[in-house]
mmJSON file of the N, C-alpha and C atoms, coordinates in Angstrom:
{"data_MODEL":{"atom_site":{
"group_PDB":["ATOM","ATOM","ATOM","ATOM","ATOM","ATOM","ATOM","ATOM","ATOM","ATOM","ATOM","ATOM","ATOM","ATOM","ATOM","ATOM","ATOM","ATOM","ATOM","ATOM","ATOM","ATOM","ATOM","ATOM","ATOM","ATOM","ATOM","ATOM","ATOM","ATOM","ATOM","ATOM","ATOM","ATOM","ATOM","ATOM","ATOM","ATOM","ATOM","ATOM","ATOM","ATOM","ATOM","ATOM","ATOM","ATOM","ATOM","ATOM","ATOM","ATOM","ATOM","ATOM","ATOM","ATOM","ATOM","ATOM","ATOM","ATOM","ATOM","ATOM","ATOM","ATOM","ATOM","ATOM","ATOM","ATOM","ATOM","ATOM","ATOM","ATOM","ATOM","ATOM","ATOM","ATOM","ATOM","ATOM","ATOM","ATOM","ATOM","ATOM","ATOM","ATOM","ATOM","ATOM","ATOM","ATOM","ATOM","ATOM","ATOM","ATOM","ATOM","ATOM","ATOM","ATOM","ATOM","ATOM","ATOM","ATOM","ATOM","ATOM","ATOM","ATOM","ATOM","ATOM","ATOM","ATOM","ATOM","ATOM","ATOM","ATOM","ATOM","ATOM","ATOM","ATOM","ATOM","ATOM","ATOM","ATOM","ATOM","ATOM","ATOM","ATOM","ATOM","ATOM","ATOM","ATOM","ATOM","ATOM","ATOM","ATOM","ATOM","ATOM","ATOM","ATOM","ATOM","ATOM","ATOM","ATOM","ATOM","ATOM","ATOM","ATOM","ATOM","ATOM","ATOM","ATOM","ATOM","ATOM","ATOM","ATOM","ATOM","ATOM","ATOM","ATOM","ATOM","ATOM","ATOM","ATOM","ATOM","ATOM","ATOM","ATOM","ATOM","ATOM","ATOM","ATOM","ATOM","ATOM","ATOM","ATOM","ATOM","ATOM","ATOM","ATOM","ATOM","ATOM","ATOM","ATOM","ATOM","ATOM","ATOM","ATOM","ATOM","ATOM","ATOM","ATOM","ATOM","ATOM","ATOM","ATOM","ATOM","ATOM"],
"id":[1,2,3,4,5,6,7,8,9,10,11,12,13,14,15,16,17,18,19,20,21,22,23,24,25,26,27,28,29,30,31,32,33,34,35,36,37,38,39,40,41,42,43,44,45,46,47,48,49,50,51,52,53,54,55,56,57,58,59,60,61,62,63,64,65,66,67,68,69,70,71,72,73,74,75,76,77,78,79,80,81,82,83,84,85,86,87,88,89,90,91,92,93,94,95,96,97,98,99,100,101,102,103,104,105,106,107,108,109,110,111,112,113,114,115,116,117,118,119,120,121,122,123,124,125,126,127,128,129,130,131,132,133,134,135,136,137,138,139,140,141,142,143,144,145,146,147,148,149,150,151,152,153,154,155,156,157,158,159,160,161,162,163,164,165,166,167,168,169,170,171,172,173,174,175,176,177,178,179,180,181,182,183,184,185,186,187,188,189,190,191,192],
"type_symbol":["N","C","C","N","C","C","N","C","C","N","C","C","N","C","C","N","C","C","N","C","C","N","C","C","N","C","C","N","C","C","N","C","C","N","C","C","N","C","C","N","C","C","N","C","C","N","C","C","N","C","C","N","C","C","N","C","C","N","C","C","N","C","C","N","C","C","N","C","C","N","C","C","N","C","C","N","C","C","N","C","C","N","C","C","N","C","C","N","C","C","N","C","C","N","C","C","N","C","C","N","C","C","N","C","C","N","C","C","N","C","C","N","C","C","N","C","C","N","C","C","N","C","C","N","C","C","N","C","C","N","C","C","N","C","C","N","C","C","N","C","C","N","C","C","N","C","C","N","C","C","N","C","C","N","C","C","N","C","C","N","C","C","N","C","C","N","C","C","N","C","C","N","C","C","N","C","C","N","C","C","N","C","C","N","C","C","N","C","C","N","C","C"],
"label_atom_id":["N","CA","C","N","CA","C","N","CA","C","N","CA","C","N","CA","C","N","CA","C","N","CA","C","N","CA","C","N","CA","C","N","CA","C","N","CA","C","N","CA","C","N","CA","C","N","CA","C","N","CA","C","N","CA","C","N","CA","C","N","CA","C","N","CA","C","N","CA","C","N","CA","C","N","CA","C","N","CA","C","N","CA","C","N","CA","C","N","CA","C","N","CA","C","N","CA","C","N","CA","C","N","CA","C","N","CA","C","N","CA","C","N","CA","C","N","CA","C","N","CA","C","N","CA","C","N","CA","C","N","CA","C","N","CA","C","N","CA","C","N","CA","C","N","CA","C","N","CA","C","N","CA","C","N","CA","C","N","CA","C","N","CA","C","N","CA","C","N","CA","C","N","CA","C","N","CA","C","N","CA","C","N","CA","C","N","CA","C","N","CA","C","N","CA","C","N","CA","C","N","CA","C","N","CA","C","N","CA","C","N","CA","C","N","CA","C","N","CA","C","N","CA","C"],
"label_alt_id":[null,null,null,null,null,null,null,null,null,null,null,null,null,null,null,null,null,null,null,null,null,null,null,null,null,null,null,null,null,null,null,null,null,null,null,null,null,null,null,null,null,null,null,null,null,null,null,null,null,null,null,null,null,null,null,null,null,null,null,null,null,null,null,null,null,null,null,null,null,null,null,null,null,null,null,null,null,null,null,null,null,null,null,null,null,null,null,null,null,null,null,null,null,null,null,null,null,null,null,null,null,null,null,null,null,null,null,null,null,null,null,null,null,null,null,null,null,null,null,null,null,null,null,null,null,null,null,null,null,null,null,null,null,null,null,null,null,null,null,null,null,null,null,null,null,null,null,null,null,null,null,null,null,null,null,null,null,null,null,null,null,null,null,null,null,null,null,null,null,null,null,null,null,null,null,null,null,null,null,null,null,null,null,null,null,null,null,null,null,null,null,null],
"label_comp_id":["MET","MET","MET","PHE","PHE","PHE","ARG","ARG","ARG","TRP","TRP","TRP","LYS","LYS","LYS","GLU","GLU","GLU","LEU","LEU","LEU","TRP","TRP","TRP","LYS","LYS","LYS","LYS","LYS","LYS","SER","SER","SER","ASP","ASP","ASP","VAL","VAL","VAL","THR","THR","THR","SER","SER","SER","PRO","PRO","PRO","GLY","GLY","GLY","GLU","GLU","GLU","SER","SER","SER","PRO","PRO","PRO","ILE","ILE","ILE","ASN","ASN","ASN","ASP","ASP","ASP","GLN","GLN","GLN","MET","MET","MET","GLU","GLU","GLU","GLN","GLN","GLN","ALA","ALA","ALA","LEU","LEU","LEU","TRP","TRP","TRP","ASP","ASP","ASP","ILE","ILE","ILE","LYS","LYS","LYS","ASP","ASP","ASP","MET","MET","MET","TYR","TYR","TYR","ASP","ASP","ASP","PHE","PHE","PHE","GLU","GLU","GLU","THR","THR","THR","GLU","GLU","GLU","GLU","GLU","GLU","ILE","ILE","ILE","ASP","ASP","ASP","ARG","ARG","ARG","VAL","VAL","VAL","VAL","VAL","VAL","SER","SER","SER","GLN","GLN","GLN","LYS","LYS","LYS","ARG","ARG","ARG","THR","THR","THR","ASN","ASN","ASN","ILE","ILE","ILE","GLU","GLU","GLU","LYS","LYS","LYS","MET","MET","MET","LYS","LYS","LYS","SER","SER","SER","ARG","ARG","ARG","ILE","ILE","ILE","LYS","LYS","LYS","ASN","ASN","ASN","LYS","LYS","LYS"],
"label_asym_id":["A","A","A","A","A","A","A","A","A","A","A","A","A","A","A","A","A","A","A","A","A","A","A","A","A","A","A","A","A","A","A","A","A","A","A","A","A","A","A","A","A","A","A","A","A","A","A","A","A","A","A","A","A","A","A","A","A","A","A","A","A","A","A","A","A","A","A","A","A","A","A","A","A","A","A","A","A","A","A","A","A","A","A","A","A","A","A","A","A","A","A","A","A","A","A","A","A","A","A","A","A","A","A","A","A","A","A","A","A","A","A","A","A","A","A","A","A","A","A","A","A","A","A","A","A","A","A","A","A","A","A","A","A","A","A","A","A","A","A","A","A","A","A","A","A","A","A","A","A","A","A","A","A","A","A","A","A","A","A","A","A","A","A","A","A","A","A","A","A","A","A","A","A","A","A","A","A","A","A","A","A","A","A","A","A","A","A","A","A","A","A","A"],
"label_entity_id":["1","1","1","1","1","1","1","1","1","1","1","1","1","1","1","1","1","1","1","1","1","1","1","1","1","1","1","1","1","1","1","1","1","1","1","1","1","1","1","1","1","1","1","1","1","1","1","1","1","1","1","1","1","1","1","1","1","1","1","1","1","1","1","1","1","1","1","1","1","1","1","1","1","1","1","1","1","1","1","1","1","1","1","1","1","1","1","1","1","1","1","1","1","1","1","1","1","1","1","1","1","1","1","1","1","1","1","1","1","1","1","1","1","1","1","1","1","1","1","1","1","1","1","1","1","1","1","1","1","1","1","1","1","1","1","1","1","1","1","1","1","1","1","1","1","1","1","1","1","1","1","1","1","1","1","1","1","1","1","1","1","1","1","1","1","1","1","1","1","1","1","1","1","1","1","1","1","1","1","1","1","1","1","1","1","1","1","1","1","1","1","1"],
"label_seq_id":[1,1,1,2,2,2,3,3,3,4,4,4,5,5,5,6,6,6,7,7,7,8,8,8,9,9,9,10,10,10,11,11,11,12,12,12,13,13,13,14,14,14,15,15,15,16,16,16,17,17,17,18,18,18,19,19,19,20,20,20,21,21,21,22,22,22,23,23,23,24,24,24,25,25,25,26,26,26,27,27,27,28,28,28,29,29,29,30,30,30,31,31,31,32,32,32,33,33,33,34,34,34,35,35,35,36,36,36,37,37,37,38,38,38,39,39,39,40,40,40,41,41,41,42,42,42,43,43,43,44,44,44,45,45,45,46,46,46,47,47,47,48,48,48,49,49,49,50,50,50,51,51,51,52,52,52,53,53,53,54,54,54,55,55,55,56,56,56,57,57,57,58,58,58,59,59,59,60,60,60,61,61,61,62,62,62,63,63,63,64,64,64],
"pdbx_PDB_ins_code":[null,null,null,null,null,null,null,null,null,null,null,null,null,null,null,null,null,null,null,null,null,null,null,null,null,null,null,null,null,null,null,null,null,null,null,null,null,null,null,null,null,null,null,null,null,null,null,null,null,null,null,null,null,null,null,null,null,null,null,null,null,null,null,null,null,null,null,null,null,null,null,null,null,null,null,null,null,null,null,null,null,null,null,null,null,null,null,null,null,null,null,null,null,null,null,null,null,null,null,null,null,null,null,null,null,null,null,null,null,null,null,null,null,null,null,null,null,null,null,null,null,null,null,null,null,null,null,null,null,null,null,null,null,null,null,null,null,null,null,null,null,null,null,null,null,null,null,null,null,null,null,null,null,null,null,null,null,null,null,null,null,null,null,null,null,null,null,null,null,null,null,null,null,null,null,null,null,null,null,null,null,null,null,null,null,null,null,null,null,null,null,null],
"Cartn_x":[-14.226,-13.077,-12.66,-13.599,-13.256,-13.475,-13.107,-12.651,-11.711,-11.022,-9.916,-10.792,-11.979,-11.994,-12.663,-12.865,-13.896,-12.381,-11.543,-10.363,-10.075,-10.047,-9.867,-10.847,-12.259,-13.315,-13.258,-12.478,-12.513,-11.583,-12.168,-11.366,-10.431,-9.569,-9.238,-8.506,-9.252,-9.084,-8.339,-6.855,-5.975,-5.88,-5.093,-5.586,-4.541,-4.62,-3.448,-2.398,-1.155,-0.14,0.848,2.218,3.166,3.097,3.225,3.65,4.88,5.406,7.207,7.543,8.087,8.869,9.059,9.09,9.139,10.191,10.764,11.102,11.498,12.305,13.456,12.187,11.38,10.597,9.936,8.932,8.542,9.542,11.09,11.759,12.257,11.789,11.96,11.074,9.755,8.73,8.512,8.984,9.277,10.496,11.519,12.657,11.86,10.811,10.133,9.236,9.211,8.139,8.527,9.609,10.424,11.334,11.705,11.98,11.031,9.999,9.119,7.974,8.155,7.013,5.685,5.284,3.986,3.533,2.17,1.544,1.765,2.071,1.978,1.172,-0.144,-1.559,-1.343,-0.491,-0.773,0.5,1.713,2.3,1.946,1.539,0.919,-0.193,-1.263,-2.206,-1.465,-0.544,0.06,0.876,1.502,2.282,1.111,-0.042,-0.836,-1.943,-1.425,-2.636,-1.285,-0.114,0.926,0.803,1.306,0.928,0.125,-1.521,-2.42,-2.799,-2.014,-2.318,-1.421,-0.325,0.803,0.356,-0.484,-1.41,-2.098,-2.58,-3.985,-3.246,-2.123,-1.484,-0.98,-0.672,0.302,-1.009,-1.734,-3.411,-3.432,-3.489,-4.114,-3.288,-1.675,-0.922,-0.587,-1.116,-0.908,-2.181,-3.254,-4.694,-4.677,-3.636,-3.582,-3.435],
"Cartn_y":[-22.054,-21.831,-20.373,-19.556,-18.29,-17.438,-17.74,-16.635,-15.684,-15.661,-14.773,-13.535,-13.569,-12.136,-11.462,-12.112,-11.129,-10.808,-10.787,-10.367,-9.046,-8.597,-7.831,-6.62,-6.757,-6.362,-5.021,-5.526,-5.118,-3.895,-2.399,-1.762,-0.919,-0.337,-0.339,0.666,2.664,3.548,4.444,4.844,5.339,6.911,7.444,8.687,9.385,10.558,11.22,11.655,11.739,12.071,11.273,11.864,10.629,9.622,8.647,7.461,7.192,6.248,5.889,4.921,5.276,4.338,2.844,1.736,0.237,-0.259,0.125,-0.588,0.216,-0.214,0.765,0.827,0.195,0.26,1.991,1.949,2.828,4.385,4.122,4.804,5.341,4.875,5.168,6.027,5.314,6.024,7.82,7.586,9.308,9.91,9.113,10.174,10.578,9.3,9.834,10.84,11.19,12.277,13.52,13.472,14.946,15.173,13.874,14.61,14.959,14.425,14.783,15.493,16.2,17.036,16.336,15.07,14.699,14.855,14.672,15.537,14.136,14.769,13.685,12.779,13.362,12.47,11.359,11.703,10.27,9.197,9.566,8.744,7.826,9.076,8.44,7.156,7.181,6.804,5.099,5.208,4.0,3.402,4.122,3.451,2.746,3.345,2.578,1.37,1.691,0.462,-0.986,-0.384,-1.424,-2.365,-1.331,-2.024,-3.324,-2.288,-3.075,-4.459,-4.534,-5.566,-6.861,-6.616,-6.722,-8.029,-7.337,-7.695,-8.697,-8.422,-9.375,-10.749,-10.317,-12.101,-12.476,-12.084,-12.466,-13.467,-12.895,-13.547,-14.521,-14.266,-15.388,-16.552,-16.229,-17.215,-18.197,-17.645,-17.938,-18.664,-19.039,-19.623,-20.821,-20.802,-22.054,-23.334],
"Cartn_z":[-2.456,-3.862,-4.517,-4.228,-4.613,-3.198,-1.945,-0.561,-1.065,-1.654,-1.745,-2.243,-3.068,-3.559,-2.689,-1.174,-0.4,0.351,0.222,1.039,0.349,-1.193,-1.779,-1.773,-1.037,-1.619,-0.227,1.066,2.078,1.956,2.192,1.893,3.387,3.577,5.156,4.592,4.969,4.652,5.895,5.003,6.066,6.493,7.1,7.007,5.903,5.699,4.594,5.217,4.511,5.145,5.288,5.346,5.179,6.599,6.086,7.296,6.729,7.88,8.182,6.758,6.317,5.108,5.816,5.153,5.482,4.894,3.386,2.736,1.46,0.648,-0.224,-1.537,-1.68,-2.481,-2.451,-0.769,-0.39,-0.708,-0.523,-0.547,-1.678,-2.826,-4.287,-4.62,-3.985,-4.39,-3.981,-2.454,-1.931,-3.15,-3.107,-4.158,-5.599,-5.853,-7.372,-7.171,-6.212,-5.914,-6.001,-5.358,-5.321,-6.634,-7.162,-8.506,-9.576,-9.495,-10.549,-9.827,-9.02,-8.456,-7.855,-7.857,-7.724,-6.385,-6.065,-5.293,-3.532,-2.676,-1.713,-1.43,-1.78,-1.3,-2.575,-3.606,-4.642,-4.213,-3.516,-3.189,-1.831,-0.982,0.145,-0.218,-1.035,-1.948,-1.991,-2.929,-3.702,-2.376,-1.361,-0.557,0.492,0.643,1.881,1.235,-0.163,-1.213,-0.961,-1.642,-1.353,-0.118,1.328,2.32,2.547,2.363,2.375,1.684,0.273,-0.563,-0.363,0.221,0.915,1.836,2.994,4.034,3.73,2.73,2.326,1.745,1.013,0.771,0.945,2.635,3.395,4.302,4.505,5.641,4.388,2.826,2.831,2.546,2.432,2.181,3.759,4.597,6.294,6.4,5.977,6.069,5.217,4.274,3.071,4.283],
"occupancy":[1.0,1.0,1.0,1.0,1.0,1.0,1.0,1.0,1.0,1.0,1.0,1.0,1.0,1.0,1.0,1.0,1.0,1.0,1.0,1.0,1.0,1.0,1.0,1.0,1.0,1.0,1.0,1.0,1.0,1.0,1.0,1.0,1.0,1.0,1.0,1.0,1.0,1.0,1.0,1.0,1.0,1.0,1.0,1.0,1.0,1.0,1.0,1.0,1.0,1.0,1.0,1.0,1.0,1.0,1.0,1.0,1.0,1.0,1.0,1.0,1.0,1.0,1.0,1.0,1.0,1.0,1.0,1.0,1.0,1.0,1.0,1.0,1.0,1.0,1.0,1.0,1.0,1.0,1.0,1.0,1.0,1.0,1.0,1.0,1.0,1.0,1.0,1.0,1.0,1.0,1.0,1.0,1.0,1.0,1.0,1.0,1.0,1.0,1.0,1.0,1.0,1.0,1.0,1.0,1.0,1.0,1.0,1.0,1.0,1.0,1.0,1.0,1.0,1.0,1.0,1.0,1.0,1.0,1.0,1.0,1.0,1.0,1.0,1.0,1.0,1.0,1.0,1.0,1.0,1.0,1.0,1.0,1.0,1.0,1.0,1.0,1.0,1.0,1.0,1.0,1.0,1.0,1.0,1.0,1.0,1.0,1.0,1.0,1.0,1.0,1.0,1.0,1.0,1.0,1.0,1.0,1.0,1.0,1.0,1.0,1.0,1.0,1.0,1.0,1.0,1.0,1.0,1.0,1.0,1.0,1.0,1.0,1.0,1.0,1.0,1.0,1.0,1.0,1.0,1.0,1.0,1.0,1.0,1.0,1.0,1.0,1.0,1.0,1.0,1.0,1.0,1.0],
"B_iso_or_equiv":[0.0,0.0,0.0,0.0,0.0,0.0,0.0,0.0,0.0,0.0,0.0,0.0,0.0,0.0,0.0,0.0,0.0,0.0,0.0,0.0,0.0,0.0,0.0,0.0,0.0,0.0,0.0,0.0,0.0,0.0,0.0,0.0,0.0,0.0,0.0,0.0,0.0,0.0,0.0,0.0,0.0,0.0,0.0,0.0,0.0,0.0,0.0,0.0,0.0,0.0,0.0,0.0,0.0,0.0,0.0,0.0,0.0,0.0,0.0,0.0,0.0,0.0,0.0,0.0,0.0,0.0,0.0,0.0,0.0,0.0,0.0,0.0,0.0,0.0,0.0,0.0,0.0,0.0,0.0,0.0,0.0,0.0,0.0,0.0,0.0,0.0,0.0,0.0,0.0,0.0,0.0,0.0,0.0,0.0,0.0,0.0,0.0,0.0,0.0,0.0,0.0,0.0,0.0,0.0,0.0,0.0,0.0,0.0,0.0,0.0,0.0,0.0,0.0,0.0,0.0,0.0,0.0,0.0,0.0,0.0,0.0,0.0,0.0,0.0,0.0,0.0,0.0,0.0,0.0,0.0,0.0,0.0,0.0,0.0,0.0,0.0,0.0,0.0,0.0,0.0,0.0,0.0,0.0,0.0,0.0,0.0,0.0,0.0,0.0,0.0,0.0,0.0,0.0,0.0,0.0,0.0,0.0,0.0,0.0,0.0,0.0,0.0,0.0,0.0,0.0,0.0,0.0,0.0,0.0,0.0,0.0,0.0,0.0,0.0,0.0,0.0,0.0,0.0,0.0,0.0,0.0,0.0,0.0,0.0,0.0,0.0,0.0,0.0,0.0,0.0,0.0,0.0],
"pdbx_formal_charge":[null,null,null,null,null,null,null,null,null,null,null,null,null,null,null,null,null,null,null,null,null,null,null,null,null,null,null,null,null,null,null,null,null,null,null,null,null,null,null,null,null,null,null,null,null,null,null,null,null,null,null,null,null,null,null,null,null,null,null,null,null,null,null,null,null,null,null,null,null,null,null,null,null,null,null,null,null,null,null,null,null,null,null,null,null,null,null,null,null,null,null,null,null,null,null,null,null,null,null,null,null,null,null,null,null,null,null,null,null,null,null,null,null,null,null,null,null,null,null,null,null,null,null,null,null,null,null,null,null,null,null,null,null,null,null,null,null,null,null,null,null,null,null,null,null,null,null,null,null,null,null,null,null,null,null,null,null,null,null,null,null,null,null,null,null,null,null,null,null,null,null,null,null,null,null,null,null,null,null,null,null,null,null,null,null,null,null,null,null,null,null,null],
"auth_seq_id":[1,1,1,2,2,2,3,3,3,4,4,4,5,5,5,6,6,6,7,7,7,8,8,8,9,9,9,10,10,10,11,11,11,12,12,12,13,13,13,14,14,14,15,15,15,16,16,16,17,17,17,18,18,18,19,19,19,20,20,20,21,21,21,22,22,22,23,23,23,24,24,24,25,25,25,26,26,26,27,27,27,28,28,28,29,29,29,30,30,30,31,31,31,32,32,32,33,33,33,34,34,34,35,35,35,36,36,36,37,37,37,38,38,38,39,39,39,40,40,40,41,41,41,42,42,42,43,43,43,44,44,44,45,45,45,46,46,46,47,47,47,48,48,48,49,49,49,50,50,50,51,51,51,52,52,52,53,53,53,54,54,54,55,55,55,56,56,56,57,57,57,58,58,58,59,59,59,60,60,60,61,61,61,62,62,62,63,63,63,64,64,64],
"auth_comp_id":["MET","MET","MET","PHE","PHE","PHE","ARG","ARG","ARG","TRP","TRP","TRP","LYS","LYS","LYS","GLU","GLU","GLU","LEU","LEU","LEU","TRP","TRP","TRP","LYS","LYS","LYS","LYS","LYS","LYS","SER","SER","SER","ASP","ASP","ASP","VAL","VAL","VAL","THR","THR","THR","SER","SER","SER","PRO","PRO","PRO","GLY","GLY","GLY","GLU","GLU","GLU","SER","SER","SER","PRO","PRO","PRO","ILE","ILE","ILE","ASN","ASN","ASN","ASP","ASP","ASP","GLN","GLN","GLN","MET","MET","MET","GLU","GLU","GLU","GLN","GLN","GLN","ALA","ALA","ALA","LEU","LEU","LEU","TRP","TRP","TRP","ASP","ASP","ASP","ILE","ILE","ILE","LYS","LYS","LYS","ASP","ASP","ASP","MET","MET","MET","TYR","TYR","TYR","ASP","ASP","ASP","PHE","PHE","PHE","GLU","GLU","GLU","THR","THR","THR","GLU","GLU","GLU","GLU","GLU","GLU","ILE","ILE","ILE","ASP","ASP","ASP","ARG","ARG","ARG","VAL","VAL","VAL","VAL","VAL","VAL","SER","SER","SER","GLN","GLN","GLN","LYS","LYS","LYS","ARG","ARG","ARG","THR","THR","THR","ASN","ASN","ASN","ILE","ILE","ILE","GLU","GLU","GLU","LYS","LYS","LYS","MET","MET","MET","LYS","LYS","LYS","SER","SER","SER","ARG","ARG","ARG","ILE","ILE","ILE","LYS","LYS","LYS","ASN","ASN","ASN","LYS","LYS","LYS"],
"auth_asym_id":["A","A","A","A","A","A","A","A","A","A","A","A","A","A","A","A","A","A","A","A","A","A","A","A","A","A","A","A","A","A","A","A","A","A","A","A","A","A","A","A","A","A","A","A","A","A","A","A","A","A","A","A","A","A","A","A","A","A","A","A","A","A","A","A","A","A","A","A","A","A","A","A","A","A","A","A","A","A","A","A","A","A","A","A","A","A","A","A","A","A","A","A","A","A","A","A","A","A","A","A","A","A","A","A","A","A","A","A","A","A","A","A","A","A","A","A","A","A","A","A","A","A","A","A","A","A","A","A","A","A","A","A","A","A","A","A","A","A","A","A","A","A","A","A","A","A","A","A","A","A","A","A","A","A","A","A","A","A","A","A","A","A","A","A","A","A","A","A","A","A","A","A","A","A","A","A","A","A","A","A","A","A","A","A","A","A","A","A","A","A","A","A"],
"auth_atom_id":["N","CA","C","N","CA","C","N","CA","C","N","CA","C","N","CA","C","N","CA","C","N","CA","C","N","CA","C","N","CA","C","N","CA","C","N","CA","C","N","CA","C","N","CA","C","N","CA","C","N","CA","C","N","CA","C","N","CA","C","N","CA","C","N","CA","C","N","CA","C","N","CA","C","N","CA","C","N","CA","C","N","CA","C","N","CA","C","N","CA","C","N","CA","C","N","CA","C","N","CA","C","N","CA","C","N","CA","C","N","CA","C","N","CA","C","N","CA","C","N","CA","C","N","CA","C","N","CA","C","N","CA","C","N","CA","C","N","CA","C","N","CA","C","N","CA","C","N","CA","C","N","CA","C","N","CA","C","N","CA","C","N","CA","C","N","CA","C","N","CA","C","N","CA","C","N","CA","C","N","CA","C","N","CA","C","N","CA","C","N","CA","C","N","CA","C","N","CA","C","N","CA","C","N","CA","C","N","CA","C","N","CA","C","N","CA","C","N","CA","C","N","CA","C"],
"pdbx_PDB_model_num":[1,1,1,1,1,1,1,1,1,1,1,1,1,1,1,1,1,1,1,1,1,1,1,1,1,1,1,1,1,1,1,1,1,1,1,1,1,1,1,1,1,1,1,1,1,1,1,1,1,1,1,1,1,1,1,1,1,1,1,1,1,1,1,1,1,1,1,1,1,1,1,1,1,1,1,1,1,1,1,1,1,1,1,1,1,1,1,1,1,1,1,1,1,1,1,1,1,1,1,1,1,1,1,1,1,1,1,1,1,1,1,1,1,1,1,1,1,1,1,1,1,1,1,1,1,1,1,1,1,1,1,1,1,1,1,1,1,1,1,1,1,1,1,1,1,1,1,1,1,1,1,1,1,1,1,1,1,1,1,1,1,1,1,1,1,1,1,1,1,1,1,1,1,1,1,1,1,1,1,1,1,1,1,1,1,1,1,1,1,1,1,1]
}}}
């Protein structure tokens, strides 16, 4: 019943640095970074977490 919790415990660490932009949300994050002078590592971490969470949700939906 609670197998989905196992998906969120696994952590995939990616290397820091700008990754290629996949969608408009990521493009907006990079634009906000430039506008408000955020550090690249912060935005890169958010983009990486977003991608990881989306992949976990897709795999969960696929396994139903």
